[in-house]
C-alpha positions in Angstrom: 5.1 -13.3 189.9 2.3 -14.4 187.7 2.3 -18.1 187.9 2.3 -20.6 184.9 -0.3 -23.1 185.6 -0.1 -25.1 182.4 1.7 -25.0 179.4 0.8 -26.9 176.2 3.2 -27.7 173.3 1.7 -26.8 169.8 4.7 -27.2 167.7 8.2 -28.7 168.0 10.6 -27.2 165.3 14.2 -27.4 164.9 15.0 -24.0 165.5 12.0 -23.1 167.9 9.0 -24.4 169.6 5.5 -23.2 170.4 3.5 -23.5 173.3 0.2 -21.9 174.8 0.8 -21.0 178.2 -1.8 -20.4 181.1 -0.9 -17.9 183.7 -2.7 -16.9 186.8 -2.1 -13.5 188.1 -3.8 -12.7 191.3 -7.5 -13.3 190.4 -7.1 -13.3 186.8 -6.1 -16.2 184.3 -5.1 -15.5 181.0 -3.1 -17.4 177.9 -0.1 -16.6 175.9 1.1 -18.1 172.9 4.9 -18.3 173.3 7.7 -19.1 170.8 10.5 -20.8 172.5 13.8 -20.0 171.0 17.6 -21.1 172.5 19.1 -17.6 171.7 21.3 -16.3 169.4 25.0 -14.9 168.9 25.4 -11.6 167.1 28.7 -10.5 166.0 30.0 -7.1 164.9 33.4 -8.0 163.2 35.4 -4.9 163.2 38.6 -5.2 160.9 42.0 -3.7 161.2 41.0 -0.9 158.1 37.9 0.0 160.4 35.5 -1.7 158.4 32.9 -3.9 159.3 31.8 -7.4 157.7 28.0 -7.5 157.2 26.4 -10.5 155.3 23.7 -10.2 152.5 21.2 -13.0 152.6 17.7 -14.0 151.4 15.0 -13.9 154.2 11.8 -15.9 153.0 9.7 -14.3 155.8 10.0 -10.8 154.2 10.5 -11.8 151.0 13.7 -9.8 150.4 17.8 -9.8 150.8 18.7 -8.0 153.9 22.6 -6.7 154.7 22.9 -7.9 158.6 25.9 -8.4 161.1 26.5 -12.1 161.0 24.5 -14.0 163.7 22.9 -17.6 164.6 21.1 -19.6 167.1 22.6 -21.1 169.9 23.3 -24.6 169.8 21.6 -26.6 172.8 23.4 -25.2 175.8 26.1 -23.5 174.0 27.5 -20.4 175.8 26.6 -17.4 173.8 30.5 -16.4 173.4 31.2 -20.1 171.9 28.3 -19.5 169.7 29.7 -16.2 168.5 32.9 -17.5 167.8 31.4 -20.7 165.7 29.0 -18.2 163.8 31.6 -15.7 163.0 34.0 -18.2 161.3 30.9 -20.1 159.8 29.2 -17.2 158.0 32.5 -14.9 157.3 35.4 -17.2 157.6 37.1 -15.5 160.4 38.5 -16.2 163.8 38.8 -13.3 166.4 41.5 -13.0 169.1 39.2 -10.6 171.1 35.4 -11.1 171.7 33.8 -8.7 173.6 30.0 -8.8 174.6 28.7 -5.1 174.1 25.0 -6.3 174.7 22.3 -8.4 175.4 18.6 -8.2 174.6 15.1 -9.9 173.9 14.1 -9.6 170.5 10.4 -9.7 171.1 9.4 -10.5 174.9 5.7 -10.3 174.4 5.9 -13.4 172.7 9.4 -14.9 171.9 11.8 -16.1 174.5 14.8 -15.5 172.1 17.5 -13.4 174.1 20.5 -12.2 171.6 23.9 -11.4 172.7 26.3 -9.0 170.8 29.8 -9.1 170.3 32.3 -6.9 169.1 35.2 -9.1 167.4 38.3 -7.8 166.6 41.9 -8.7 166.1 40.6 -11.0 163.2 42.3 -14.1 161.5 41.2 -15.5 158.1 40.1 -19.1 158.2 37.3 -20.3 155.8 33.8 -20.3 155.7 31.8 -23.1 157.0 28.3 -22.3 155.8 25.5 -24.7 156.4 24.0 -26.4 153.2 21.1 -23.9 153.4 22.9 -20.9 153.6 23.9 -18.5 151.0 25.5 -15.4 152.0 27.6 -12.5 150.3 30.0 -11.0 152.1 30.3 -7.0 152.2 32.5 -4.4 154.1 31.7 -1.3 155.0 32.9 1.5 157.1 30.8 2.9 160.0 29.9 6.1 158.3 28.7 4.0 155.3 26.7 1.5 157.5 25.1 4.4 159.3 24.2 6.0 156.2 22.8 2.6 155.0 20.6 2.5 158.4 18.9 6.2 157.4 18.4 5.6 154.2 16.9 2.2 154.4 19.3 -0.2 153.1 19.5 -1.9 156.5 16.4 -2.5 158.1 17.5 -5.4 160.4 17.0 -4.4 164.2 19.9 -6.3 165.6 22.3 -4.8 162.9 21.1 -1.5 163.6 21.5 -2.2 167.4 25.0 -4.0 166.9 26.3 -1.4 164.6 25.2 1.7 167.0 26.7 0.3 169.7 29.9 -1.0 168.1 30.1 2.4 166.2 30.4 4.6 169.4 33.4 2.7 170.4 35.2 3.7 167.4 34.0 7.5 167.5 31.6 6.9 165.2 28.3 8.6 166.6 24.8 7.7 164.9 
């Protein structure tokens, strides 16, 4: 295995940190800029009528509103399942009697440590949204067929949403 021989902090932020690592692999030494992120919980909430709740929110990095499944960063050493339950209630105002992990994956492992944990949420009970003060979302409901059409037609551009919907949809007999 390659060895990290130095790690220099570059930036400490509220959501992620940036560092420059020096790695030795055999006789070679090289540097990598790394964004360290605690990971994220991602939820595909499926209602009794077969619809999925998506949130539409402005994403400044891309300069537009995106349609996404609910998700958020894990807090400290919070478990992904606890984070999924928390984010589900915060973003759409529901609790799930059943949360089942259906996938976990790295977002962009060339420079980012973030791992996303995707949960299927069912047997939903309404509570109340608990949005952060800088969080503005609109909740929209779609069938899997409608969501897949949006993916094919560019109406859904977010990778975690495409992966989560595709994985969850197959459990309900919907092939992409």
